[in-house]
TISENU-552533 format. One record per residue (C-alpha): x, y, z; residue in three letters. Coordinates in steps of 0.001 Angstrom, whole numbers, plus 500000, padded with zeros to 6 digits. Layout:
// TISENU-552533
XYZala...
END
This chain:
// TISENU-552533
853399246528842692met853479242707842605lys849837241954844559asn849234238137845392his845975239048846428met844954239740842908arg844818235912842195gln842202234338843927met841659230751843969pro841248230635847621val838488233443847400ile835733230971848794gln837967229821851401ala838829233175852684val835394234502852624ala834196231460854628phe837342232053857299thr836281236054857490val832530234908857659phe833180232585860946val835552234745862522gly833785237776862449val830141235983863060ser831765233998865892thr833434237190867477ser829986239192867073thr828188236160868962leu830333235978871638ala828833234053874721gly828301230539876031val825031228331875363val824177224823876754arg822011222535874897thr819389220161876448ala820104216318877575gly821978214569879811asp825157215361878711gln825229219231878024asp827671220367874975ile828965223382875466ile829203226064872542leu831816229063873332asp832439231699870932thr833677234386873821ser837249234363872208lys836359234295868249gly835905231261866604gly834091228377867667leu834591225860870337ser832278222665871243leu832865220709874475glu830970218110876412ser830283219010879713glu832447216432881289asp835486217120878875gly835234214080876933thr834653215394873858phe836016218947872222ser835906220403868733phe837316223700867634ala837633225913864533phe839775228835864790his842293230587862610gly844494233536861602ala844856235685858498met847894238240857855gln848118240819855125ile851489241848854605asp852792244890852601tyr856479245202852569asp858574247816850679arg862353247442850366phe865590249225848838asn869380248841848693gly870859245561849496val867302244186849324tyr867025244379845451thr870013243468842861asn869700247010841339asn869456248854844426gly866113250448843494asn862901250045845623ala860678247219845332gly857641246027847119asp855187243277847776glu851654242749848979ala850939238888850221glu848619236885852178phe851838235958854492arg849544233559856530arg846046232413855751leu845298229504858408arg842095228140859216pro842536225357862053lys840498222699863396met841491220641866407ser839525218657869028gly839828215598871301asn838042212560872683tyr839066211140875910arg842882211219875540asp843329211286871960trp843427214644870318ala844039216227866204phe844623219344864978glu844660219991861348ile845640223232860040thr845885223755855693pro847982226945854577glu845814228682852202leu847855230780849399ala846710231928845685pro849523229793844280ser848265226557845686gly846926225205849101asn849308222860851483thr848863221399854944ile850346223620857550his850296220947860003ser848362217929860994ala848831215945864058thr847364213114866379ile848460213456869989thr848035210813872911tyr847946212726876233glu847054209793878573gly850417209853880144phe849972213476881638lys851902215874881838pro853554214037878765ile852233214397875316asn853322212119872414leu852504213454868926thr852835211834865491val852200213824861911gly853237217006860337met854344219647862730ala857167221914863131ser860197220582865228pro860768222555868265asp863823224717868408phe863968228296869496gly861893230563871788leu860600232973868968glu859689229936866792lys857751228381869803ala855969231700870145thr852910231720867847ser853616233547864687ser850185235515865497asn852223236906868865trp855808236756867951val856883240660868360thr858379241415864828ala856756240633861702thr859424238101860720glu861249236151863057arg865203236665863783asn867373236304860921ile869491233358862553gly867142230797861928tyr867926231254858044asp870876229734858410leu869285226409858626ala865406226930858231ser864927223081858728trp865639223322862023ile862360224417863017asn860248223998859672ser858113220889858721ser858573221377855171ser855816218650854579asp857595216118856209asp856415213637859058leu857694212671862362gly857262211868866020ala857320214319869231his857339214080872689ile856818216697875007asp855691217985878623gly856454219868881785thr857956219083885054phe858154220264888319gly856211223558887858asp859247224881886197met860648222800883337phe859436222164879665phe861075219432877073gly860661218275874091ser862121215937871319ala861397214861868048ser862649212749864815val861611213655861442thr861642211962857989asn863773214538855647arg864705214712852216asp861951212048850973thr863085212981847279lys866774211721847932asn865853208463849466asp868638205664849027asp867709202739846493arg865959200699849379asp863805203862849896gly865063204649853535asp864814208741854246ala867285210497856137ser866346211657859672arg866515214984861531gln866693214829865496phe865633217854867750asn865589218406871449gly864935221366873553arg864962222007877436val863442224973879009val864317226129882717phe861503229176883618ala861341229135887540pro858950232281886572phe856351231738884245his853436233835884581lys852710236950882469gly854564240099883727gly856689237875885706asn859066235578883618val862475234393883810leu863411231679880921his866342229696879950phe866529227342877311ala869029224969875148leu868072223420871987asp869689221087869469tyr869107219914866030ala870801217481863749tyr869952216582860532arg871574213541858584asp872955214066855043leu874592210469854341asn872001210265851584lys871344213240850591val872594214301847246asp873405218047847506leu872836218392843730ser869169218008844134asn868874220223846981thr869583224030847269asn871810223970850432tyr873403227399850249asp873341229262853171ile871645232578852080asp869836235272853818asn866502237358853682gly867660240213855908leu864415240000858055gly861874240688854870val859423238097853919his858312239830850550gly860678239809847478asp861213241615844210ala861144238905841917gly863909238429839644asp864910241839841167asn865353240366844567asp868628239987846413his869115237607848905asp872939237471850050pro874493233771849998val876630233598853068leu877792230269852375ser877678228871848504gln877337225098848428leu875435225259845106ser877559222791842353gly878245220088844899ile877127216950843989ser876991213606845969gly877109213630849426ser880404214740850970pro878831215926854067tyr877227213465856549lys875373216055858793gly874681219468859951gln874467219721863744ser873105222931865191ile873243224005869179trp871034227122870484gly870627229013873568ala867800231214874655glu867173233689877633ala864323236076878508ala863053238172881244trp859805240020881580ala858893242123884108phe855139243961884047gly855036245497880248ala858832245308879958leu860482242160878198ser863808241042877268leu864846238194875168gln867771236879873056gly868836233754871442glu872262232305869657tyr872649229327867736leu875939227699866184his875865225591862928ser878476223022861813thr878036221496858497leu880222218442859071asn882284216710856050ser882871213136855517asp885182213927853036asp888523215312853546gly888396217231850483gly885694219135851777tyr885921221714854746ala883640221842857582asp881102225140856893val880581226893860184lys877840229837860826ser876590231640863612lys873405233975864296gly871963235785867141tyr869946238560868152tyr868837240405871391gly865443242227871693gln863430244702874188val859939245278873936ala857876247595875948tyr853973247944876152thr853095251529876379leu849365250891877915thr851166248468880650gly849889245031879918glu852009242201880004pro853065239489877488arg851389236105878269asp853669233110878654tyr852897229404878309lys855076226950880145leu853653224030878399asn855299225521875150ala858106227553876877gly856938230547874907ala855421233861875197phe851916234534873997gly849694237589873410ala849625240803874503val845670241258875965arg844369244604875678pro842943245987878901glu841188249275877142asn838755248225874987ala838583251444873159lys842746252049872648phe843656248588872585gly847241248237873719ala850309249550872095trp853684248286871975glu857207249183870754ile860375247328870426phe863856247133868969tyr865751243719868068arg869145243725866809tyr870161240613864905ala873558239410863390gly874689236472860929val877994235156860111ser878788232048857869ser882274230573856474asp883366232042853032asn883570229238850589thr885712228637847419asp884469225601845119leu887598223810843942leu886822222199840258glu888746219815838305asp889548220308834611gly885864219631833511ala884594222204835577gly883198219521838245ser883025220719841864val885558217964843746ile886041219900847028gly885370223071849120leu887720225570850917asn886685227984853748thr888371231368853940asn887300233761856303gly883778234703856772ser880659236439855397asn878636238737857768ser875197240589857917ala873642242882860766lys870026243905860818val868530246617863194his864874246562863567thr862315248772865158phe858459248481865358gly854840248960866658val852371246892867626asn848788247714868116trp846392245147869468tyr843172246658868988ala841457243907870882asn842383240283871174asn841419239594867554asn842986242192865761val846524242954865733lys848262245932863191ile852048246329863186ser854423248604861538val858313247747861302asp861363249393859996tyr864514247460859044asn867925248687858384tyr870086245966857269ala873855246110856514lys876315243264854893val880108243572855643asn881624241824852951asp881650242417849239lys880696239001848145ala877124239743849993leu876660243374847748glu874062243536845029asn874823243873841473ala875531247814841884val877517247359845316gly875082248563847919asp876082247183851166asp873009248441853285asp869044248834852722gly865863249916853889asn862604247991854428ala859287248951855900val857041245945856306met853067246308857840thr850871243832858702arg847326243646859102phe846176240566861376gln842986238964862227phe842683235625864398val839615233986865773phe
END
């Protein structure tokens, strides 16, 4: 069993994160300090929050730790035998605060293999209800992505996002973002992000990504939600040399853990081997719908992608993904909803002893054009044709136990099936099983 938890260059950071989370949860309460302007210290929700009495200044330290163990077989591995992985799925301390109309947020991503920055932003909030943000942040696309990874229902988001992970991933790139709420039922966002900086042209000009999302939610209280949204993302590829970028359209079939050299992620559309910039861009449209009534919630998303050719010898490549999900809280608690993000929030347990129990089922599918690379006599790729499509489907059943507002334990089961021989593993398996477990602590 591969166990990334044995490699501990971040042990001190982990210990500090756990100490702060546990100690602040234990010392819950509000304390005021003496002076003309009191500083309010709040630990009632875990973590640490400081705020001046008039709201002019605030500082908060929060975070999340997710420990995963995945076990899988069949089409998930090259030889079909069972593989597994234990890992820190996420280990993110978060610092945020504001001074008057200016706010900041810094979230490192701690990992045994090396630490990075997950997000780091500065926001101007003086044009309420409009927010202007610059820095490193995930572009807004999709209901599941807008929902925090702490409170998304399944341990992994739907497989449709794998068709173009850039649509809602920062990838260490910087950008500018605007968002806001309108009329107590609308939320909108738009952003531009610098992409592919290693593929800058000779003038040092990077390619761009543009995102837009509009949400209509006439009902947006926990347990009474009606949500519709449209999404759009476009990535400029004119200056991207595909030989320097792994642009294959592959899919992890809903499992993050991998089996190392024995891992198998089916490639729906092969693009590796292409050099130069025969594609001018990739555009993706998305649609979202959700309804929640009491402890019951339904949601689904659809996206359609087109890789647009700028060369007559290369065909456009089209892909689509979708899912539908039903979730029910056995103990009766509703899911929170946040209009200012157009997203679901946490399930807050009402029983301190037994917590809240949630069950769900999700059906997801993806398909993408099957590609044939055309080569010249020297073996160089000179064109691309499409011939039919490759597809895969994943059924996910799961149970979540919200022990309290800080602890969540999840167990999911995946059954995945690929519908085309090109997606099978080395021994011809076209289906596979996976069990994913997660232990989560947030503060």
